[in-house]
C-alpha positions in Angstrom: -41.3 44.3 -18.8 -43.6 47.4 -18.0 -42.5 50.0 -15.6 -45.6 48.7 -13.4 -44.5 44.9 -13.2 -41.3 46.1 -11.9 -42.4 48.2 -9.4 -44.6 45.3 -8.4 -42.0 43.1 -8.1 -39.7 45.7 -6.2 -42.7 46.3 -3.8 -42.5 42.3 -3.4 -39.0 42.1 -2.5 -38.9 45.0 -0.5 -41.8 43.4 1.4 -40.3 39.9 1.8 -36.9 41.1 3.0 -38.5 43.1 5.5 -41.0 40.3 6.5 -37.9 38.4 7.3 -36.1 41.0 9.0 -39.2 41.5 11.6 -39.6 37.5 12.1 -35.6 37.8 12.6 -36.2 40.0 15.6 -39.3 39.2 16.9 -38.0 35.3 16.8 -35.2 36.6 19.1 -37.2 39.0 21.4 -39.5 35.9 22.1 -36.7 33.2 22.8 -34.8 35.9 25.0 -38.1 36.3 27.0 -38.9 40.3 25.8 -42.4 38.8 25.0 -44.0 36.6 27.6 -46.4 33.7 27.1 -49.7 34.9 26.3 -48.6 38.2 25.5 -50.5 40.2 22.7 -48.3 41.1 20.0 -50.0 44.1 18.1 -49.4 44.5 14.7 -49.5 48.3 14.4 -46.4 48.7 17.4 -44.1 46.1 15.3 -44.8 48.1 12.0 -44.2 51.7 13.6 -41.2 50.3 15.2 -39.8 48.7 12.0 -40.8 51.1 10.1 -42.5 48.7 7.5 -46.4 48.5 6.4 -48.4 45.6 7.8 -48.1 43.7 5.1 -44.7 42.3 5.8 -45.5 42.3 9.8 -48.3 39.7 8.9 -46.0 37.8 6.8 -43.7 37.8 10.0 -46.3 36.3 11.9 -47.0 33.8 9.9 -43.6 32.5 10.0 -43.3 32.4 13.7 -46.9 30.8 13.7 -45.3 28.2 11.6 -42.3 27.8 14.1 -44.4 27.3 17.2 -43.7 30.7 18.7 -46.9 32.6 17.8 -50.2 31.4 18.0 -52.8 33.7 15.4 -56.3 33.8 16.3 -58.8 34.8 13.3 -60.1 38.2 12.9 -58.4 38.8 16.3 -54.5 39.1 16.4 -51.2 37.1 17.3 -50.1 36.4 20.9 -46.9 34.5 21.8 -47.4 30.7 22.4 -49.0 29.8 26.0 -49.2 26.0 27.0 -51.2 24.6 29.5 -49.5 22.4 32.1 -51.1 19.3 30.5 -49.8 20.3 27.0 -46.5 21.3 28.2 -46.8 17.7 29.8 -47.7 16.0 26.8 -44.7 18.4 24.7 -42.1 16.9 26.9 -43.4 13.1 26.6 -43.4 13.5 23.1 -39.6 15.0 23.2 -38.5 12.1 25.5 -39.4 9.8 22.8 -38.6 11.7 18.9 -35.5 13.5 20.2 -33.5 10.2 21.3 -34.7 9.1 18.0 -33.1 12.1 16.3 -29.8 11.8 18.2 -29.6 8.3 17.2 -30.0 9.2 13.5 -27.9 12.2 13.9 -25.0 10.6 15.6 -22.9 9.0 13.0 -23.0 12.1 10.9 -21.9 14.4 13.4 -18.3 16.0 12.5 -15.8 16.2 14.8 -15.6 20.1 14.5 -19.4 20.0 15.6 -18.3 18.1 18.6 -15.8 20.4 19.3 -18.5 23.1 19.6 -20.5 20.9 21.7 -17.7 21.0 24.3 -17.2 24.7 24.2 -20.9 24.9 25.0 -20.8 22.7 28.0 -17.7 25.0 29.2 -20.0 28.1 28.7 -23.0 26.9 30.4 -20.4 25.9 33.6 -19.1 29.3 33.4 -18.8 30.9 36.6 -21.2 33.9 36.7 -23.3 32.8 33.5 -26.4 34.0 33.3 -29.7 32.1 32.7 -30.1 33.7 29.3 -26.7 32.7 28.5 -27.1 29.1 29.8 -30.1 28.7 27.7 -28.7 29.9 24.7 -26.0 27.8 25.1 -27.9 25.2 25.9 -30.4 25.6 22.9 -27.7 25.5 20.8 -25.9 22.2 22.2 -29.1 20.2 21.7 -30.0 21.4 18.8 -26.3 21.3 17.2 -26.2 17.4 18.1 -29.1 16.9 15.8 -27.4 18.6 12.8 -25.9 15.0 11.5 -30.0 14.4 11.0 -31.5 15.4 7.5 -34.1 18.2 8.3 -37.2 15.7 8.0 -40.4 15.6 9.8 -38.9 14.6 12.9 -36.0 17.4 12.8 -38.8 20.0 11.8 -41.2 18.4 14.8 -38.7 18.9 17.6 -37.2 22.3 16.4 -40.9 23.7 17.0 -41.2 22.0 20.3 -37.9 23.5 21.3 -39.7 26.6 20.6 -43.2 26.1 22.1 -41.4 25.1 25.5 -38.8 27.8 25.5 -40.5 29.9 28.2 -40.9 26.6 30.1 -37.1 25.8 30.1 -36.2 29.4 31.3 -38.7 28.9 34.1 -37.0 25.2 35.0 -33.2 27.1 34.6 -34.3 30.1 36.8 -35.6 28.0 39.6 -32.5 25.4 39.1 -30.2 28.2 39.2 -30.7 29.2 43.0 -29.8 25.9 43.8 -27.2 25.2 41.4 -27.3 23.4 37.8 -24.8 20.9 38.6 -27.3 17.8 37.9 -27.8 19.1 34.4 -24.1 20.2 33.9 -23.1 16.5 34.6 -25.8 15.2 32.4 -24.6 17.4 29.3 -21.0 16.0 30.1 -22.5 12.6 30.0 -24.2 13.4 26.8 -21.0 14.5 25.3 -18.9 11.6 26.1 -21.4 9.2 24.6 -21.3 11.5 21.3 -17.3 11.2 21.6 -17.6 7.5 21.9 -20.9 7.2 19.3 -22.4 5.4 21.8 -26.1 5.8 20.9 -27.6 3.7 23.6 -25.6 5.6 25.9 -26.9 8.7 24.7 -30.1 8.0 24.4 -30.5 7.1 28.0 -28.6 10.4 29.4 -31.0 12.2 26.7 -34.2 10.5 28.1 -33.3 11.0 32.0 -32.5 14.8 30.9 -35.8 15.7 29.2 -37.6 13.8 31.9 -36.1 15.8 35.1 -37.2 18.8 33.5 -40.9 17.8 32.7 -40.8 16.3 36.4 -39.7 19.6 37.6 -42.2 22.0 35.7 -45.3 19.4 36.5 -44.2 20.7 40.6 -44.7 24.4 39.6 -48.5 24.6 38.1 -47.9 28.7 39.0 -46.0 29.0 35.7 -48.8 28.3 33.6 -51.6 30.6 34.8 -52.4 32.6 32.2 -51.1 36.1 32.3 -52.9 38.9 34.3 -55.5 41.2 32.0 
């Protein structure tokens, strides 16, 4: 193998490692709310902060676009994905139908240690003094872990992408709900956990539909959430 060929392979390997590292960092920042919906992500800034060239940055942004976290506009740039109220409502309506189906598929294959972890997450969400950020991290893991028994097919990927595109709006819901307490949300998590323990798919589906629908209806009361960011 020639020296040039080896050098090219080494560069490609480093770029691949860098792109995944950058994607991991950006993904965490977007999900944590460090970037807001509609906020521009400048490649040159990311490259400078990460000490990488723009090649792995562009690849990282493509990965995040495939996950629904970033919207790429040809010859323009990358922005954190933003939904209109109509788009968010439609996404929630789809989730109300698809997530109960995926939960039903997953349930027979959920191992007991996974259900035990769900109980720990339910406790974490109810912990006095838990921040909205801590609640959201536990809530995300709770629901996505409940689908862990299902194969990672088309339904699984659609739902994970929708969880990404609606992350910011769940944060808005949680911040508003936390002002009056999250007791109803906690109760729904406990009912869902009980259904999973009993392997009762019908009950689990009913609880999950109500759980998702309640968030949708609450978000629809707040059109200001969906306003474009100030320029």
